[in-house]
Each structure stands twice: as structure tokens, then as C-alpha cells.
FIVO-414809 format. One line per 2 residues: number of its first residue (from 0); for each residue x, y, z of N, C-alpha, C, CB. Coordinates in steps of 0.001 Angstrom, whole numbers, plus 524288, in hexadecimal, padded with zeros to 5 digits. Glycine has a CB too. Example, Ala and Ser with C-alpha at 12.3 -4.5 7.8 and 13.67 -1.06 7.14 Angstrom:
BEGIN
0	83386:7E9C6:81E78:8300C:7EE6C:81E78:83390:7F31C:81E78:82C2C:7EE87:82356 | 83232:7F736:81BA8:83566:7FBDC:81BE4:83264:8001E:81EBE:83704:7FDAA:8165D
END
This chain:
BEGIN
0	DD9F1:5B58B:10821:DD7CE:5B837:10653:DDB0B:5BB7E:10239:DD597:5BA25:109DA | DD981:5BC11:0FD6F:DD7CF:5BF53:0F775:DDB53:5C340:0F8E5:DD0BF:5C1D4:0F5FC
2	DDFD6:5C415:0F497:DE08C:5C9C1:0F5BD:DDE98:5C8EC:0EDC6:DE89C:5CCEB:0F920 | DDE6E:5CFBC:0EF31:DDEC6:5D03A:0E8DA:DDE62:5D423:0E823:DDB88:5CDFD:0E568
4	DE29F:5D5FA:0E542:DE22E:5DA55:0E086:DDFEE:5D9AD:0DBCD:DE6AD:5DBE2:0DEE3 | DE08C:5E0F2:0DEE6:DDBDD:5E430:0D99B:DDE67:5E602:0D59C:DD853:5E9D8:0DB42
6	DDC28:5E54E:0D23B:DDD9C:5E84F:0CF32:DDA7A:5EDD2:0CB8A:DDF45:5E4D2:0CCD9 | DDD7D:5EFB3:0CB35:DDB6A:5F513:0CA02:DDB89:5FAA0:0CCE5:DD6DD:5F441:0C996
8	DDD00:5FC17:0CF02:DDC63:601CC:0D457:DD8D3:60453:0D589:DDEF6:60665:0D3ED | DD617:606CE:0D39E:DD210:60907:0CE87:DCDD3:60A3D:0D41D:DCF4B:6030F:0C7F1
10	DC948:60EDE:0D3B6:DC46C:60F41:0D5C2:DC43A:606D4:0D535:DBF3A:6147D:0D119 | DC1A7:6053E:0D004:DC022:60170:0CFEB:DC132:5FD5D:0D4B4:DC178:60069:0CBC0
12	DC61D:5FC11:0D5C3:DCCB5:5F7DB:0D60D:DC9D9:5FA62:0DF5A:DD7F2:5FD5E:0D080 | DCA3D:5FF0F:0DFE6:DC820:601B7:0E2BD:DC3C7:5FE69:0E59A:DC6BD:605F2:0E009
14	DBF33:600C1:0E342:DBAFD:5F99A:0E46D:DBA67:5F534:0E484:DB83E:5F7F7:0E2E7 | DBF63:5F3E4:0DFD3:DBFEA:5EDB5:0E16C:DC21A:5EE25:0E6D1:DC41C:5E9DC:0DD5C
16	DC6CE:5F14E:0E79A:DCAB6:5F153:0EC08:DC4F8:5F199:0F3E6:DD030:5F992:0EA1E | DC42E:5F347:0F12B:DBE65:5F5C3:0F5E5:DBB2F:5F006:0F73F:DB84D:5FB60:0F1B6
18	DB87E:5EEB6:0F43C:DB602:5E876:0F2FA:DBAC9:5E4F0:0F74A:DB6B2:5E61C:0EA2B | DBDE8:5E1F7:0F581:DC122:5E11D:0F720:DC2CF:5E119:0FBAF:DC2A3:5E26D:0F560
20	DC26D:5E4A5:0FE9D:DC493:5E5EA:1032A:DBE94:5E5CC:1066C:DC858:5EBD1:102E4 | DBC41:5E681:104C6:DB626:5E76C:1071C:DB4B4:5E38A:10842:DB1F4:5E980:10414
22	DB6D8:5DD9C:104E3:DB3DE:5D972:10500:DB92E:5D692:1083F:DB147:5D71B:0FEBA | DBCD1:5D71D:10AB5:DBF12:5D62D:10C13:DBE6F:5D94A:11386:DC25E:5D699:107DE
24	DBDD0:5DF90:112E5:DB924:5DE22:1178B:DB465:5DB1C:119C9:DB770:5E0B0:117E0 | DB4B6:5D8EA:11576:DAE88:5D45D:117AF:DAF1C:5D209:1170F:DA981:5D36C:116BF
26	DB4D5:5CCC3:1169C:DB6A2:5C82A:117D7:DB6A3:5C733:11273:DB3C8:5C4A0:11BB6 | DB848:5C754:1108C:DB8CB:5C614:10C17:DC0CB:5C675:10D38:DB4B8:5CA92:1076E
28	DC2E5:5BE75:10874:DC614:5BDED:10960:DCA0F:5C1A1:10551:DC5EC:5B927:10A05 | DCB36:5C7D5:10408:DCB99:5C8A3:0FF8C:DCF1A:5CCA9:101AC:DC6FA:5C962:0FC09
30	DD480:5CDCB:0FE18:DDAE4:5D2E0:10050:DD969:5D57A:0F99E:DE543:5CE77:10198 | DD86F:5D8AE:0FDDF:DD99F:5DB7F:0F5E1:DE1C8:5DED8:0F6A4:DD193:5E526:0F3C2
32	DE2FE:5DEF6:0F4E0:DE836:5E049:0F29A:DE9BD:5E67B:0F25D:DE84C:5DE04:0ECEB | DE79A:5E63F:0EE4A:DE6C8:5EB1F:0ECCF:DE6F5:5ECF0:0E491:DEBCF:5EDF3:0F0C5
34	DE801:5EE99:0E507:DE72A:5F02B:0DD1F:DEBE7:5F0ED:0D9DC:DE3FE:5F6A7:0DB99 | DEB34:5EEE2:0D505:DED12:5EF66:0D0A0:DEC72:5F3CC:0CD2D:DEBDA:5EBF2:0CEB8
36	DF13C:5F547:0CB56:DEC91:5FA02:0C8FB:DF195:5FD8A:0C60A:DE809:5FE98:0CF3B | DF1D3:5F949:0BE8B:DF3EF:5FD22:0BAB3:DF537:60408:0BAA8:DF082:5FC50:0B71C
38	DF293:6084E:0BE01:DF451:60DDD:0BF1E:DF805:60D2C:0C3AF:DEF68:611F9:0C089 | DFD65:61107:0BFFD:E01D9:611DC:0C3DB:E00FB:61598:0C8B2:E0667:61408:0C0D9
40	DFBD7:61785:0C6D1:DFB76:61BEC:0CAE8:DFB70:61CB6:0CFEE:DF872:61DBA:0CA8A | DF99D:61574:0D048:DF6C6:613A7:0D231:DF8EE:60ED7:0D85F:DF44A:61201:0CD51
42	DFCFF:60E9A:0D402:E00F8:60B84:0D90D:E02A4:60CC0:0DE8C:E05C9:60B18:0D771 | E0332:607EE:0E2F2:E0393:60932:0E7F4:DFEE9:60E63:0EA31:E09C4:60AB8:0E86A
44	DFA85:6101F:0E5A1:DF813:6119E:0E9C1:DF4EF:60D52:0EC99:DF51C:615AF:0E84B | DF153:60F98:0EF8A:DE980:60B2D:0F3A4:DE5BD:60CFF:0F214:DE72C:60BD0:0FB6C
46	DE36E:60BAA:0EFEC:DDD6C:60FEF:0F30E:DDAA3:60823:0F6CD:DD57B:61485:0EA0D | DD70D:60A23:0F5E4:DD2B0:6086E:0FDC0:DD837:60566:0FFA7:DCA27:60162:0FDCE
48	DDE2E:607E2:1008A:DDF98:6022A:10228:DE43C:5FF19:10139:DDC59:5FF42:10044 | DE4CB:5FE42:0FA73:DE664:5F881:0F8F8:DE7CB:5FE87:0F68D:DE324:5F1B5:0F6CB
50	DED4F:5F899:0F499:DF084:5FD31:0F080:DF016:5FC62:0EB70:DF687:5FD8D:0F100 | DF1F9:5FF07:0E92E:DF28B:5FD14:0E1F4:DFB3D:5FB63:0E1F7:DEFFD:60643:0DB76
52	DFA47:5F5F4:0E439:DFD71:5F14F:0E0D5:E01D2:5F352:0DE4F:DFA1B:5EE9C:0DC48 | DFFE8:5F557:0D8DF:E0275:5F4D0:0D39F:DFEE1:5F560:0CEEA:E0507:5EF9E:0D341
54	DFF7F:5F414:0CA09:DFEDE:5F2A1:0C412:DFE3D:5EC84:0C540:E048B:5F470:0BF9B | DFAF2:5EADC:0C086:DF696:5E812:0BD10:DFB87:5E408:0BD29:DF390:5EB28:0B65B
56	E0097:5E3DD:0BD0F:E0341:5E156:0BB85:E07A2:5E2BB:0BF8C:E0399:5E1C0:0B643 | E0497:5E22F:0C5D2:E09F0:5E035:0CAD4:E036C:5DD2C:0CD00:E0EDF:5E753:0D0D8
58	E012C:5DB6F:0C77A:DFD93:5D664:0CC81:E0034:5D0D2:0D08F:DF8FB:5D264:0C835 | E0334:5D10E:0CCFB:E05F9:5CBD6:0CD68:E0956:5CD62:0D0DC:E0883:5C93E:0C886
60	E083A:5CFB4:0D3CD:E0E93:5D0BF:0D8A7:E0BEF:5D223:0DB59:E1431:5D50D:0D83A | E0568:5D203:0DC1B:E03B0:5D4ED:0E0B2:E00A7:5CE02:0E250:DFEEB:5DBFD:0DF57
62	E006C:5CBBC:0E476:DFE96:5C7DE:0E89C:DF71D:5C84E:0EA38:E02C8:5C99D:0EE88 | DF5C7:5C54A:0E7AA:DF0CA:5C2F3:0E5D2:DED6B:5C1D9:0E5DA:DF019:5C144:0E51C
64	DE973:5C036:0E7AB:DE631:5BCB5:0E455:DE0BB:5BC16:0E447:DE794:5B85C:0E506 | DDFB0:5BF18:0E356:DD9CF:5C2D4:0DC36:DDBE3:5C59A:0DB13:DD306:5C6A7:0DC5E
66	DD93C:5C7DE:0D43A:DD911:5CE85:0D3E1:DD454:5CE6E:0D485:DDAE6:5D217:0CEA1 | DD39C:5D419:0D39B:DCE1E:5D869:0D2E0:DCF0A:5DA9A:0CEFD:DCCC2:5DCF5:0D6F2
68	DCF7D:5DACB:0CBB6:DCFBE:5DEEF:0C4B2:DCB3D:5E1E6:0C73B:DCDA7:5DB11:0BC72 | DCD1D:5E856:0C79D:DC8B3:5EAF8:0CC04:DCB44:5F059:0C666:DCA8B:5EB91:0D61A
70	DC8CE:5F0A9:0C1D2:DC783:5F471:0BEFE:DC404:5F22A:0B8C8:DCD21:5F78B:0BE55 | DBF08:5F949:0B797:DBCBF:5F849:0B7FF:DB9E8:5F71A:0B2DE:DBC26:5FA46:0BB05
72	DBED2:5F7AE:0B023:DBF7F:5F5DA:0A7AC:DBCCD:5F1BE:0A922:DC6EC:5F3C8:0A33A | DB6CC:5EF44:0A73C:DB7F5:5E75D:0A5D7:DBBDB:5E57C:0A273:DB2E7:5E41D:0A29B
74	DBC30:5E7DC:09C40:DBFFC:5E7CE:09A1E:DC53B:5E4F1:09B93:DC03A:5EBD1:099B3 | DC7A9:5E94B:09F07:DCC30:5E97B:0A1DC:DCAFF:5E521:0A461:DCD7F:5EE25:0A503
76	DC80A:5E560:0A9EB:DC753:5E180:0B014:DC5F5:5DB2F:0A890:DBD83:5E4C5:0B7C1 | DC4E7:5D9D6:0A6A4:DC680:5D4AD:0A2F5:DC748:5D492:0A1CD:DC626:5D1F5:0A0EB
78	DCCB8:5D86A:0A19D:DD336:5D89B:09E96:DD762:5D698:0A11B:DD57C:5DE21:09D93 | DD661:5D7CB:0A700:DD982:5D674:0AA19:DD7EB:5D252:0AF86:DDB53:5DB31:0AB2B
80	DD42C:5D017:0AD7F:DD02B:5CDC6:0AFE9:DD4EE:5C6BD:0AE5E:DC840:5CF78:0AC44 | DD3D0:5C648:0A95F:DD3D3:5C0D4:0A677:DD945:5C22B:0A7E7:DD179:5BF5F:09F9B
82	DDD5F:5C69E:0A3BF:DE20A:5C5FD:0A538:DE320:5C35C:0A99A:DE3F0:5C9DD:0A56A | DE185:5C560:0ACBD:DE283:5C385:0B61F:DE2D8:5BD5A:0B45F:DD9C7:5C513:0BD37
84	DDCF7:5BDB9:0B345:DDBA4:5B6B1:0B50B:DDF0F:5B3B4:0B216:DD526:5B3FE:0B37A | DDFB2:5B643:0AD05:DE30A:5B33B:0A889:DE9A5:5B327:0AD83:DE3AB:5B874:0A059
86	DEB41:5B679:0B092:DEDD4:5B5D1:0B4D4:DEE6D:5B109:0B806:DEC3E:5B8DF:0B74B | DE917:5AE31:0BAC2:DE9E2:5AE45:0BDB0:DE55A:5AE94:0C32C:DECD9:5B0C7:0BC4C
88	DE46E:5B5F7:0C1C8:DE5BA:5B647:0C609:DDFC4:5B5A5:0C69E:DE942:5BAB1:0C7FD | DDC74:5B852:0CCEA:DD7BF:5B62E:0CDA4:DD442:5BB03:0D168:DD8AE:5B015:0D088
90	DCFCB:5BB27:0D0A2:DCD75:5BFD6:0CF9C:DC8A4:5BFA9:0D41B:DCB9F:5C04A:0C92D | DC933:5C40F:0DB0E:DC5B5:5C275:0DE5C:DC067:5C6E5:0D9FD:DC7BB:5C40A:0E62D
92	DBB45:5C53C:0DE26:DB967:5C6B4:0DF4B:DB861:5CC0C:0E18D:DB951:5C433:0DFFD | DB7C4:5CFF6:0E138:DB77F:5D60D:0E625:DB43C:5D59C:0E793:DB77B:5DC16:0E531
94	DAE55:5D510:0EAB9:DA906:5D589:0EA75:DA97F:5D6C0:0F139:DA53A:5CFCF:0E7A5 | DA640:5DA0E:0EF5C:DA4C3:5E0F3:0F374:DA074:5DC9E:0F76A:D9F86:5E8F6:0EE3E
96	DA405:5DCF2:0FE88:D9E7B:5DA8A:100E5:D9A53:5DB9E:1019D:D9E38:5D976:1043A | D9956:5E16F:0FF7C:D9187:5E180:0FE09:D8F41:5E03C:0FA85:D8EA3:5E5D4:0FD9F
98	D91E7:5DD45:0F72F:D8E44:5DB48:0F453:D8D45:5D6C8:0F3CB:D8E7F:5DC73:0F0D8 | D8B61:5D491:0F282:D85EA:5D2CE:0F1D8:D859D:5CBD7:0EE37:D82B5:5D881:0EDD3
100	D883A:5C6C5:0EE83:D856A:5C38E:0EA12:D84D4:5C038:0EBA9:D871B:5C27A:0E592 | D827F:5BED0:0E750:D7E71:5B80D:0EA42:D84D0:5B5FC:0E8E5:D7668:5B35A:0E4FF
102	D82AA:5AFC1:0EDD7:D8523:5AC67:0ECC0:D86E7:5AB3A:0E629:D827C:5A8FE:0EF40 | D835F:5A8FB:0E380:D847A:5A514:0DFA9:D86A8:5A809:0DACF:D7F69:5A1B6:0DE57
104	D8803:5AD7F:0DCAA:D8978:5B15E:0D9BF:D8E40:5B135:0D71F:D894D:5B52B:0DC4D | D927E:5AEE1:0D239:D9705:5AEB2:0CFC0:D9901:5B4D1:0D055:D9647:5AC69:0C9D7
106	D9E76:5B355:0D01B:DA0BD:5B972:0D093:DA6B4:5B6C9:0CDD4:DA120:5BD03:0D8AB | DA6B9:5BA59:0CA16:DAD54:5B9E1:0C6E9:DB070:5B9CE:0CB4F:DAFBF:5BF77:0C297
108	DB5CD:5BA80:0C8D0:DBA57:5BCE8:0C9D6:DBA00:5C116:0C788:DBE91:5BA80:0C8B6 | DBB54:5C4F8:0CC51:DBEC0:5CA5C:0CCB0:DBAEB:5CDF9:0CC3F:DC352:5CB73:0C835
110	DB754:5C992:0CFDE:DB099:5D075:0CE87:DB0DC:5D2D3:0D130:DA96F:5D078:0CEF9 | DB12C:5D78D:0D19F:DB07C:5DB4D:0D5CD:DA96A:5DBD8:0D784:DB34D:5E15E:0D35A
112	DA5B2:5DC0A:0DBD7:DA3BD:5DB24:0DD88:DA2DA:5E0D1:0E301:DA544:5D630:0DD4F | D9D98:5E5A2:0DE56:DA0CA:5E99C:0E408:D9CD5:5E8B6:0E62E:DA2B5:5F0BE:0E42F
114	D9DFB:5EFAA:0E866:D9954:5EE5E:0EDFA:D924F:5F1BC:0ED46:D9D24:5F224:0F538 | D92CF:5ECAC:0EF73:D8AB3:5ED2F:0EDC8:D88C9:5E89F:0E95D:D889A:5F4CF:0E98F
116	D8B7C:5E766:0E780:D8B1C:5E48B:0E170:D85D0:5DF48:0E50A:D940D:5E0C6:0DE04 | D82E3:5DEC0:0E1C6:D821E:5D8CF:0E1FF:D7FF9:5D532:0E0CC:D81A7:5D799:0E442
118	D800A:5D109:0DE98:D8094:5CC2D:0DB90:D7FD8:5C817:0DCBD:D83FC:5CB64:0DA10 | D7941:5C6E4:0D9E8:D73B7:5C507:0DB80:D754F:5BFA8:0D950:D6DD2:5C84D:0D8B5
120	D7333:5BC97:0D93F:D7376:5B575:0DA6C:D7488:5B462:0D18F:D6969:5B174:0DEC8 | D7540:5B00E:0D19C:D771E:5AC29:0CE74:D7A7D:5B290:0CA46:D70E9:5A6E9:0CB2D
122	D7CDB:5B443:0CAA0:D813E:5B752:0C752:D8679:5B56F:0C805:D8183:5BD1E:0C8B0 | D89F3:5B6B5:0C1DD:D8A44:5B5F9:0C2FA:D91AD:5BBEA:0C158:D873E:5B109:0C365
124	D92AE:5BC9C:0C307:D9809:5C11D:0C1F2:D9D28:5BF66:0C00D:D99DC:5C3E9:0C72B | D9EB2:5C012:0BB82:DA399:5C284:0B6F2:DA9C2:5C19E:0BA43:DA275:5CB03:0B577
126	DAAF7:5C021:0B8F2:DAEE9:5C15F:0BAB1:DB2D1:5C8BC:0BAC4:DB0F2:5BD1E:0B809 | DB5DA:5C82A:0BCE1:DB7CC:5CF13:0BCAC:DB518:5D3C9:0BD5C:DB983:5D092:0B807
128	DAD19:5D245:0BDEA:DA9DD:5D5E1:0BD6D:DACCC:5D7C8:0C248:DA3B0:5D4C6:0BD05 | DA804:5DFA1:0C000:DA67A:5E0FA:0C5C0:D9F7C:5E266:0C503:DAAC0:5E724:0C855
130	D9F1D:5E239:0C9EE:D9AB1:5E342:0CDB0:D9C29:5E7FF:0CFE1:D99B4:5DF05:0D1FD | D96E2:5EAF5:0CD8B:D990B:5F043:0D06B:D978F:5F147:0D609:D9711:5F52C:0CD83
132	D9611:5F416:0D7BD:D962F:5F8E8:0DAE1:D8E83:5F6EB:0DC05:D98A5:60056:0D690 | D8B86:5F433:0E17B:D886D:5F53B:0DDA7:D82BA:5F208:0DC94:D8BBE:5F4CA:0D9B4
134	D86CF:5EFD5:0D9B0:D832F:5ECBE:0D4EF:D7E59:5E855:0D656:D8783:5E92F:0D153 | D7DAF:5E761:0CFEC:D7A27:5E354:0D38D:D78A0:5E0D8:0D146:D7640:5E465:0D675
136	D7B5B:5D9E9:0D02F:D7B68:5D405:0CAB3:D77E4:5D10E:0CE3A:D82DD:5CF6D:0C8C9 | D71A8:5D2D6:0CD0A:D6D7A:5CD90:0CCB6:D6FDC:5C88C:0CCBE:D6A15:5CD60:0C781
138	D6ABD:5C4E9:0CC55:D6B92:5BF46:0CA27:D6C09:5BDCC:0C6CB:D6972:5BC9B:0CA86 | D6E3D:5BB4F:0C3A4:D7328:5B7F1:0C227:D74C0:5BA07:0BCAD:D71E0:5B13C:0C1EF
140	D7677:5BEDD:0BD32:D7A9B:5C333:0BBAA:D7F66:5C1D2:0B962:D7C27:5C619:0BFFB | D8090:5BFF9:0B58A:D855C:5BEA8:0B233:D8841:5C460:0B040:D834A:5BADE:0ACB2
142	D8C34:5C2F2:0B3E9:D8E7F:5C892:0B3D5:D9462:5C67D:0B1BC:D8E66:5CC3E:0BA93 | D96D5:5CAA3:0ABE0:D9A1D:5C684:0A9FC:D9F9E:5C8B3:0AAC9:D98E2:5C4F1:0A406
144	DA4E2:5C5B1:0A85C:DABE7:5C7C5:0ABE8:DAB76:5CD84:0AAFE:DB374:5C51E:0A844 | DAD77:5D034:0ADCB:DAFBB:5D5F1:0ACEB:DAC51:5D9FA:0AA9D:DB450:5D5CB:0A961
146	DA7B4:5D843:0ADF9:DA266:5DC6B:0ABE7:DA2E8:5DE67:0B1CC:D9AD7:5D933:0A96E | DA26A:5E3E3:0B0A4:DA0D6:5E74D:0B4F3:D9BA2:5EA5A:0B7CA:DA345:5EA43:0B3F0
148	D9AE8:5E75A:0BAF1:D92D4:5EB01:0BB44:D9384:5EEA0:0C1C9:D8A7E:5E33C:0BCAB | D94AE:5F2F4:0C035:D9558:5F9B1:0C0ED:D9089:5F8D1:0C4AE:D9473:5FEE1:0BA8F
150	D90F6:5FE9F:0C930:D8DE4:5FED1:0CD27:D8ABD:60136:0CC4F:D8F4C:5FFE3:0D0DE | D8753:5FDFA:0CF2E:D8189:5FF4A:0D004:D7D7C:5FCBA:0C985:D8164:60789:0D0FE
152	D7DEA:5F97F:0C98A:D7D3A:5F520:0C384:D7AF7:5F0EC:0C5F9:D836F:5F2A1:0BFCF | D7814:5EFEF:0C421:D7287:5ED1A:0C6BC:D6FCE:5E867:0C1A3:D6CDD:5F34F:0C83B
154	D6FE7:5E465:0C1B5:D7054:5E18B:0BDB0:D6B00:5DB73:0C0B7:D7864:5E037:0BC6C | D6893:5DC7E:0BB19:D6282:5D5F3:0BC88:D64B8:5D323:0BC07:D5CC6:5D3BD:0B8EA
156	D624B:5CEB5:0BC34:D62E4:5C969:0BED6:D64C0:5C72F:0B879:D5C53:5C64F:0C281 | D6813:5C23A:0B7DC:D69FE:5C037:0B391:D6B1E:5C460:0B006:D66BF:5BC88:0B184
158	D6DD0:5C9BA:0AFE5:D6F95:5CD93:0AF90:D768B:5C82A:0ACAB:D6EC1:5D243:0B65D | D79F3:5C824:0A66D:D7C0B:5C9A7:0A635:D7E2E:5CD14:0A573:D7C24:5C87E:0A5E8
160	D84A7:5CCF5:0A4CF:D889D:5D3AC:0A528:D8D25:5D00D:0A231:D8B31:5D775:0ADA2 | D8EBE:5D08D:09CDC:D8EB1:5CC59:099ED:D9B51:5CEF4:09C68:D8840:5CE0E:08F08
162	D9D3E:5CD5D:09C09:DA1A4:5CEC5:09C90:DA27D:5D431:0996F:DA4C4:5CA84:09B2D | DA4EC:5D6C8:0A02F:DA63D:5DB01:09C12:DA2D4:5E054:09C68:DA55A:5D880:0965C
164	D9EEC:5E051:09E5E:D99AB:5E0BA:09F36:D9A8D:5E5F1:0A1E8:D96B2:5DBEC:0A25F | D9920:5EAAB:0A19E:D975E:5EEA0:0A66F:D9394:5F107:0A945:D9877:5F18C:0A607
166	D9125:5F080:0A9FE:D8B8D:5F260:0ADDB:D8DC4:5F72A:0AEF9:D899F:5EEA4:0B411 | D8A93:5FCAE:0ADFC:D8BF6:60267:0B123:D8A80:601AD:0B4A7:D8A33:60775:0AFEF
168	D8A89:607B3:0B621:D8915:60656:0BCEF:D814B:608BB:0BDA0:D8F0B:60C07:0C287 | D8101:60822:0C06D:D7B67:60740:0BEE9:D7860:60523:0B9D8:D79AB:60B71:0BF6C
170	D7C9C:6001F:0B970:D75F3:6002A:0B339:D7410:5F8F3:0B7A8:D79D8:5FDEF:0A61D | D6F72:5F8DD:0B23B:D6B3A:5F3BA:0B5F3:D6AA4:5F2EA:0B12B:D6508:5F495:0BA96
172	D6B4B:5EB4D:0B34E:D6AC2:5E6C8:0AC86:D6513:5E5C0:0AF91:D709F:5DEC8:0AAC6 | D6271:5E5BD:0AB32:D5D18:5E32A:0AD6A:D5F01:5DADD:0ADA1:D565D:5E562:0A733
174	D5C5D:5DB6A:0AD0B:D5DFF:5D3B0:0AF6F:D5BDF:5CFCF:0ACEC:D5BCB:5D18A:0B58A | D5EC0:5CC43:0A88D:D6095:5C855:0A594:D60E6:5CC46:0A35D:D5E68:5C381:0A3D3
176	D653C:5CFF7:0A1D0:D68CE:5D3E5:09D6E:D6F21:5D3B9:09C9E:D6800:5D9ED:09F2E | D6FA6:5D58D:09831:D7541:5D29D:09805:D747F:5D8B9:093E7:D76E3:5CA2D:0955F
178	D7B8D:5D9DA:0971E:D8172:5DCD5:09560:D85F9:5D866:09364:D8462:5E05B:09B5F | D8588:5DA18:08D27:D8843:5D562:08B47:D8FD6:5D855:08F89:D87E2:5D4F7:08164
180	D9396:5D596:08C78:D97FA:5D54F:08DB9:D9BF0:5DADF:08C41:D994F:5D072:08B6C | D9C9C:5DCE3:08F56:DA0A7:5E294:08FF9:D9C4D:5E7B1:08D83:DA7E0:5E1FA:08AE1
182	D96AE:5E3BE:08E4D:D92D1:5EB87:08DFF:D93CA:5EEC0:09076:D8D15:5ECD4:08F79 | D9299:5F187:09101:D9381:5F68C:09565:D8BE9:5F9FB:09715:D991D:5FCBF:090D5
184	D8C6D:5FABA:09A49:D870A:5FB8F:09B58:D86DB:60127:0A0C2:D844B:5F4B0:09D7D | D849E:6036C:09DFD:D86DA:608A7:09F53:D82BD:60934:0A420:D86B6:60DBF:09A19
186	D8452:60D41:0A6F3:D8220:60F0C:0AD96:D7D41:60ECE:0ABC7:D83C1:6159B:0B0F3 | D7A21:60A91:0B0E1:D73C4:60F38:0B115:D709E:60E11:0AC7C:D7503:616F1:0B067
188	D73A0:608F5:0AB77:D71AE:607DA:0A39D:D6DD3:6034C:0A6F4:D788D:60434:09CAA | D6870:60222:0A44A:D6563:5FCFD:0A5DD:D6369:5F818:0A2B6:D6128:5FE9C:0A7C0
190	D693A:5F4ED:0A14D:D699E:5EF40:09D03:D6217:5EDB6:09C65:D6E5F:5E801:0A15F | D5F25:5EC5B:09B70:D5A1C:5EB2C:09CCF:D5B05:5E80B:09439:D549A:5F275:09FB8
192	D6057:5E7D2:090A6:D5EA9:5E243:08F4C:D6505:5E395:08F67:D5A17:5DFA5:08987 | D669B:5DC8B:08B79:D6B3A:5DD45:08AC4:D7033:5DEF6:0884F:D6B41:5DB9A:08B11
194	D7462:5E109:087F0:D7983:5E589:0878D:D79C8:5DFB9:0852C:D7E37:5E96E:08D3F | D7C0D:5E35F:08074:D8116:5DC8C:07BEF:D86D2:5DE5C:07F3A:D82FB:5DE08:07063
196	D8834:5D922:07E00:D90B8:5DDD3:07E0B:D910D:5E244:07C2B:D96B8:5DBB3:079AB | D95B9:5E26A:07F38:D9997:5E76C:07C41:D9502:5ECB3:07C56:D9BDE:5E56E:0740F
198	D9508:5EDDA:07DA9:D8E22:5F3C5:07F03:D91B4:5F556:08214:D85E5:5F26A:082E3 | D8EA8:5FB48:083F4:D8BCE:6009A:08559:D880B:5FF9F:08400:D8D15:60583:08376
200	D8581:6009F:08C0B:D7E80:5FF2A:089CF:D7EFD:604A6:08F0E:D7992:5F60E:08B54 | D79E4:6093F:08ED5:D7976:60CE9:091B2:D743A:60D5F:09069:D7CF3:6110F:0912F
202	D7137:60F91:096B0:D6D69:611AB:09564:D6903:60D6C:09B53:D6C96:610F0:08DA9 | D622C:61183:097FF:D5E48:60CB4:09ABF:D5B7B:60B6C:09707:D5A63:60DF9:09F96
204	D56FF:60A3E:0954B:D5CF9:6048C:0959B:D6089:602E0:09354:D5C6E:60005:0957B | D63C8:6020C:0964F:D6ACB:6000F:09168:D69E6:600BB:08D9A:D6DA2:5F9EF:0903D
206	D6C5E:60298:088C0:D6C68:60377:083C2:D718B:60577:08309:D6843:606B2:081F8 | D7370:5FF39:07C91:D79F6:5FDCA:07C34:D7A33:60508:07985:D7C93:5F674:07658
208	D7E3F:604F9:0787E:D8117:60D7F:074B9:D85C8:60B7D:07462:D81BA:615EB:07996 | D8769:60733:0752D:D8E25:6064C:071F3:D8E7E:5FF6A:073B8:D9556:60B72:07608
210	D92EF:600CA:06E89:D94E0:5F9C9:07086:D9A1F:5FC45:0723D:D95AC:5F368:06A87 | D9B64:5F7FF:0747A:DA185:5F960:07788:DA4FF:5F4CD:07399:DA1D8:5F773:0804A
212	DAB4D:5F54E:075A2:DADF3:5F1AA:0758B:DAFCE:5ED6F:0786C:DB013:5F30C:07498 | DAE85:5E8D1:077EA:DACF3:5E470:078AC:DB27D:5E301:07A4D:DA9F7:5E1B8:07443
214	DB3C6:5E3B5:0802B:DB970:5E06C:083E1:DBA96:5D9E9:08336:DB819:5E0DF:08B49 | DB6B2:5D976:08308:DB6DB:5D236:08232:DB983:5D262:07CE4:DAFBF:5CE34:081B5
END
């Protein structure tokens, strides 16, 4: 049985907790232990029946086998992942039992795969990524580390999303297109041309509206 500790206790973390509990109910050998969160007002509270066990500094005091970093901000999640990985921590994949994943898909450590997600053949999902509710990842996608693919996103075949990229709710990325590292694609956008790194792109068709400071 893999004992999993969730870092964060907000709404996103509670979705992770629900995924782990549903996975356990479906027969996965996983046990969610509870949360760690630096908000002092959350200490000793319970969410979905699981306790907030302390703050991040209490990590070493809670016996566990693996972690899931349940923090939505990509840059923050990457920084924490790198620090904890350097300390020898292991990361669980939180996979909802309703997700459909091709047997040859490669899933990195610490990935969150929400309800209704579809990952087709030949895909590579990088470490610490979030594949949110009902998104579809078509064949031979390359999804970078620390990315966030939001609810209802549809990615065509052979799409590449660079490290730390964020694709907003309901957006569509056409086949063989690339979204550069740390770029943001707005909700509902349609990407029909490549998006460079470190920009915000919105609209139908998606167009770059401003640069953003790189988190790399």
C-alpha cells in the first residue's frame, strides 16, 4: 500500500484527495493520508474526511511513501518539486479511475490525472503535470514537466506543450502545433499556429497579446 501525502489543502488539493480515494475504491493500492498546508487557519481541519496534518516544514514528521504537489501555480509547483526531489522524495501519480489512458502512454512522476481525461497512444506526459477534468490528449503528444492542461481542453495529435505551459479552460490546440515553455493560452482559444515561449495568447484564432516574465 502506497501512503500518499498531499501538499496543499485548498480546492485543488481536495480534488487530488478525491482522485486518490476513488482510485483506492477501485482497487488501487493507494492510501491518502491527509494534507500539509502553510495556512495556519487550516491546521487540524478535515476536508473530505482527511486531516490537515501540519505545515510544509512538518513533512519529515509524517510517515509516507510518496507525495502529490496539489498547488495550481506551475512555477511554484516546479520549485517545490525540484526541492523535494533533491531531498529524495518520491511522487505518486494521482489517476482517477474514469480516466482512459493508452497502455503505451508514458506518465511522469507526480502527475494529476482528473476524471474524464483521455490520453491516447504514443503520448509522453512530463513530471508534475496537471491534466484537469475532461481534457483530451490525442496521439503522440509531448506534454512538458510542470504543465497545466485545464478542464475541457482538446489537444490534437502530435501537439507539444513546453515546460510550465498553461492551456486554459476549453481551449483547442490543432494537430502538430507547439506551445512554448511557460506560455499561457487563454480560455476558449484556438491555437492554429505555433505559440512561442513566455507569452500570453488568446482568441480565435489565438494571437499573442503580451510577453510574460519567464519562470525558467
